[in-house]
C-alpha positions in Angstrom: -23.4 -44.6 223.2 -24.9 -47.4 221.1 -27.9 -47.2 223.6 -28.1 -43.4 222.8 -28.2 -44.0 219.1 -30.8 -46.9 219.5 -33.1 -44.4 221.2 -32.5 -41.7 218.5 -33.3 -44.4 215.8 -36.4 -45.7 217.7 -37.4 -41.9 218.0 -37.1 -41.2 214.3 -39.0 -44.4 213.5 -41.9 -43.3 215.7 -41.8 -39.9 214.1 -41.9 -41.4 210.7 -44.8 -43.5 211.6 -46.6 -40.7 213.3 -46.0 -38.4 210.1 -47.4 -41.1 207.8 -50.5 -41.6 210.1 -51.0 -37.8 210.1 -50.6 -37.5 206.3 -53.1 -40.3 205.9 -55.5 -38.7 208.2 -55.3 -35.1 207.3 -53.9 -35.3 203.7 -55.2 -38.6 202.3 -54.1 -39.5 198.9 -56.6 -40.4 195.9 -56.7 -43.9 194.7 -54.2 -44.7 192.0 -55.4 -45.5 188.5 -56.2 -49.0 187.6 -54.3 -50.9 184.8 -57.2 -50.1 182.5 -56.3 -46.5 182.1 -52.4 -46.9 182.5 -52.2 -49.1 179.5 -50.2 -47.8 176.5 -52.3 -45.7 174.1 -55.4 -45.5 176.4 -55.0 -41.6 176.7 -54.4 -41.1 173.0 -56.9 -39.2 170.8 -58.9 -41.7 168.7 -58.8 -40.8 165.1 -60.1 -42.3 161.9 -57.4 -44.1 160.2 -58.2 -43.0 156.7 -58.3 -39.5 155.0 -61.6 -37.8 154.6 -60.1 -35.8 151.7 -60.0 -39.0 149.7 -63.8 -38.7 149.7 -64.3 -34.9 149.7 -61.3 -33.7 147.7 -60.6 -30.8 150.3 -61.8 -29.8 153.6 -63.9 -26.6 154.1 -62.1 -23.5 154.9 -65.0 -20.9 155.4 -65.2 -18.7 158.3 -68.0 -18.6 160.9 -69.6 -21.2 163.0 -71.2 -24.2 161.2 -73.2 -24.8 164.4 -75.2 -21.7 163.7 -76.3 -23.2 160.3 -76.9 -26.6 161.8 -79.2 -25.0 164.5 -81.3 -23.4 161.8 -81.8 -26.7 160.2 -82.7 -28.1 163.6 -85.4 -25.4 164.1 -87.0 -26.1 160.8 -86.9 -29.8 161.4 -88.7 -29.5 164.8 -91.5 -27.4 163.2 -92.0 -29.9 160.4 -91.1 -33.2 162.2 -94.6 -34.8 162.1 -94.9 -33.9 158.4 -91.5 -35.5 157.6 -92.2 -38.6 159.6 -95.6 -39.0 157.7 -93.8 -38.7 154.4 -90.7 -40.9 155.0 -91.9 -44.0 153.2 -93.2 -42.1 150.1 -90.3 -39.7 149.8 -87.8 -42.7 150.2 -89.5 -44.0 147.1 -89.3 -40.8 145.2 -92.9 -39.9 145.4 -93.9 -36.5 146.9 -97.5 -36.0 146.1 -99.3 -34.8 149.2 -96.0 -34.3 151.0 -95.1 -30.8 149.5 -94.7 -29.3 153.0 -92.3 -32.1 154.2 -90.2 -31.8 151.0 -90.1 -28.0 151.2 -88.9 -28.3 154.8 -86.2 -30.8 153.8 -85.0 -28.4 151.2 -84.9 -25.6 153.5 -83.0 -27.7 156.0 -80.4 -28.7 153.2 -79.9 -25.1 152.5 -78.5 -24.6 156.0 -76.6 -27.9 156.1 -75.0 -26.9 152.8 -74.1 -23.5 154.2 -72.6 -25.1 157.3 -70.5 -27.5 155.4 -68.6 -24.8 153.7 -67.2 -23.6 157.0 -64.1 -24.8 158.8 -65.3 -25.1 162.3 -68.5 -26.0 164.4 -69.4 -25.0 167.8 -72.8 -26.3 169.1 -73.0 -27.3 172.7 -73.4 -24.3 175.1 -73.8 -22.0 172.0 -77.1 -23.4 170.8 -78.1 -26.6 172.8 -78.1 -27.3 175.4 -77.2 -24.1 177.3 -75.7 -26.2 180.2 -74.5 -29.7 180.5 -76.1 -32.6 182.5 -74.3 -35.6 184.0 -74.6 -38.5 181.5 -73.2 -39.8 178.3 -75.9 -38.7 175.9 -78.0 -35.6 175.3 -81.3 -35.4 173.5 -80.2 -32.3 171.7 -77.5 -34.4 170.0 -80.2 -37.0 169.1 -82.1 -34.3 167.4 -79.0 -33.2 165.4 -78.8 -36.9 164.4 -82.4 -36.8 163.3 -81.6 -33.8 160.9 -78.7 -35.9 159.4 -81.3 -38.7 158.9 -83.5 -36.2 157.0 -80.6 -35.4 154.7 -80.3 -39.1 154.0 -83.8 -39.1 153.1 -83.7 -36.2 150.8 -80.7 -37.6 149.0 -82.6 -40.9 148.5 -85.5 -39.0 147.2 -83.3 -37.4 144.6 -81.7 -40.6 143.6 -85.1 -42.4 143.0 -85.9 -39.5 140.7 -82.7 -40.0 138.8 -80.9 -37.0 140.1 -77.7 -38.6 141.3 -75.6 -35.4 141.3 -77.9 -33.7 143.7 -77.9 -36.8 145.9 -74.0 -36.7 145.8 -74.0 -33.1 146.8 -76.3 -33.8 149.8 -74.2 -36.7 150.9 -71.0 -34.9 150.6 -72.3 -32.0 152.8 -73.6 -34.5 155.3 -70.2 -36.0 155.4 -68.7 -32.6 156.4 -71.5 -32.2 159.0 -70.5 -35.6 160.6 -66.8 -34.5 160.4 -67.7 -31.3 162.3 -69.6 -33.2 164.9 -66.6 -35.5 165.6 -64.0 -32.8 165.2 -65.5 -30.6 167.8 -64.5 -33.1 170.5 -67.0 -31.6 172.9 -68.8 -34.6 174.3 -68.8 -38.4 173.8 -72.3 -38.5 172.2 -71.4 -35.7 169.8 -68.3 -37.6 168.6 -70.1 -40.9 168.1 -73.0 -39.2 166.5 -70.6 -37.6 164.1 -69.0 -41.1 163.3 -72.6 -42.4 162.7 -73.3 -39.6 160.3 -70.1 -40.0 158.3 -70.9 -43.7 157.9 -74.4 -43.0 156.6 -72.9 -40.5 154.2 -70.3 -43.1 152.9 -73.1 -45.6 152.5 -75.1 -43.2 150.6 -72.4 -42.0 148.3 -71.4 -45.6 147.4 -75.1 -46.2 146.5 -74.9 -43.0 144.3 -71.7 -43.9 142.4 -72.9 -47.5 141.9 -76.2 -46.0 140.4 -74.1 -43.7 138.1 -72.3 -46.7 136.7 -69.1 -46.1 134.6 -65.7 -45.8 136.2 -66.6 -44.9 139.8 -65.3 -48.2 141.3 -62.2 -46.4 142.7 -64.5 -44.0 144.5 -66.7 -46.8 145.9 -63.5 -48.7 147.2 -62.3 -45.5 148.9 -65.7 -45.2 150.6 -65.5 -48.7 151.7 -62.2 -48.2 153.3 -63.3 -44.8 155.0 -66.4 -46.5 156.3 -64.4 -49.3 157.8 -62.0 -46.9 159.4 -64.8 -44.9 160.9 -66.7 -48.0 162.2 -63.3 -49.0 163.8 -62.9 -45.7 165.5 -66.4 -45.8 166.8 -65.9 -49.2 168.1 -62.7 -48.1 170.2 -64.6 -45.0 171.3 -67.5 -47.3 172.6 -65.1 -49.6 174.4 -63.5 -46.8 176.2 -66.8 -45.5 177.6 -67.1 -48.9 179.5 -64.0 -48.1 181.6 -65.5 -44.8 182.6 -69.3 -44.8 182.7 -70.5 -47.6 185.1 -72.6 -47.7 188.3 -69.3 -47.3 190.5 -66.5 -45.7 188.6 -62.9 -46.3 189.7 -61.9 -42.9 191.2 -58.2 -43.2 190.0 -59.3 -43.8 186.5 -61.7 -40.9 186.4 -59.0 -38.6 187.7 -56.5 -39.9 185.3 -58.8 -39.3 182.3 -59.6 -35.9 183.5 -56.0 -34.9 183.9 -54.2 -36.7 181.2 -56.5 -37.8 178.2 -55.6 -36.1 174.9 -59.2 -35.9 173.8 -61.3 -33.1 175.3 -64.5 -35.1 174.8 -63.2 -37.6 177.2 -62.0 -35.1 179.7 -65.4 -33.6 179.8 -67.0 -37.0 180.0 -64.7 -37.9 183.1 -65.5 -34.5 184.7 -69.2 -35.3 184.5 -68.5 -38.8 185.9 -66.9 -36.9 189.0 -70.6 -36.1 189.8 -71.2 -40.0 190.3 -68.1 -40.2 192.4 -69.6 -37.7 195.0 -72.0 -40.5 195.9 -69.8 -43.6 195.1 -66.3 -42.9 196.2 -65.6 -44.8 199.4 -62.2 -43.4 200.4 -61.7 -40.1 202.2 -58.8 -39.3 199.9 -60.9 -39.7 196.8 -63.7 -37.6 198.1 -61.5 -34.8 199.2 -59.6 -34.8 195.9 -62.8 -35.0 193.8 -64.1 -31.8 195.6 -61.0 -30.0 195.2 -60.6 -30.8 191.4 -64.4 -30.1 190.8 -63.9 -26.5 192.4 -60.8 -25.9 190.1 -62.3 -27.1 187.0 -65.4 -24.9 187.6 -63.2 -22.0 186.9 -61.5 -23.5 183.8 -61.0 -21.5 180.8 -62.4 -24.1 178.6 -66.3 -23.4 178.9 -67.1 -27.1 178.3 -64.8 -28.4 181.1 -66.3 -25.6 183.4 -69.8 -26.6 182.5 -69.1 -30.2 183.1 -67.7 -29.3 186.6 -70.6 -27.4 187.4 -73.1 -30.0 186.3 -71.0 -32.7 188.4 -71.1 -30.4 191.5 -75.0 -29.8 191.2 -75.9 -33.5 190.6 -78.4 -34.4 193.4 -78.8 -37.8 195.0 -82.3 -38.5 193.4 -80.8 -37.6 190.0 -77.8 -39.8 190.6 -80.2 -42.7 191.4 -81.9 -42.6 188.0 -78.8 -41.9 185.9 -79.0 -45.4 184.5 -82.4 -44.8 182.9 -81.2 -41.7 180.9 
């Protein structure tokens, strides 16, 4: 009897081993996440630890898409870019002689920025530019949006040099909202960090304005210092997180973990784009299979940005992959 049970036990052991081998061969599992993305708080949405209402008084509540207005400003900027670049030094000193066209373009741009700053929400990527995503962590179209923000900094400086601090204050406050819109959209890593940068530019400009006004503005200046510091800290955390995801050979388990569990849509979009790299860098069969399956599912996602990211990752060619580090 004991011999019979021994044979049964041995048979079950062989079946278990065989089942394990079949599972690993036919249904291989993806790599587990590394400690980098399993640590407490990694998947939390990174926020600025200070209230923007301390600077603005209240947030915009208007309807419509602020991205429509910002795109109008971009269009004007692209048509006047050379004239503006030629006028930067003089306008920054408050001189406009010979730069009337550049100043007119800046004022027209500000009209659209101010209109957008009255609206509650902004949608830009896929609505205006670009129409589809590309694998990478930055986009030239977002760089152009940042250049428009720089133009508003120039226009405010021009007014301040001409003893019009209230006009400069209004521009910087609208610029602060623009940066808040860019960050709040949580559409793409570069958009979020560009928004952080725009908010810091605005905070620095407003502090300069209030110091120029003199009088009892020290409390406002202190609030701006605190807000600037909080934005800079958030930007630093955001940048550190990119190093976990965006590297020559991403850890497959970390990429999948961010795609599926991060509370920030911008990071999920970024991780989906990184899945395009996994198509060429993943070594294990389980990672390759899971990557393909997940990309197919995400390409049908209800969120247009996640779907666009999946399509971009799925279309990444090997020659494009080989030059990713130069973008």
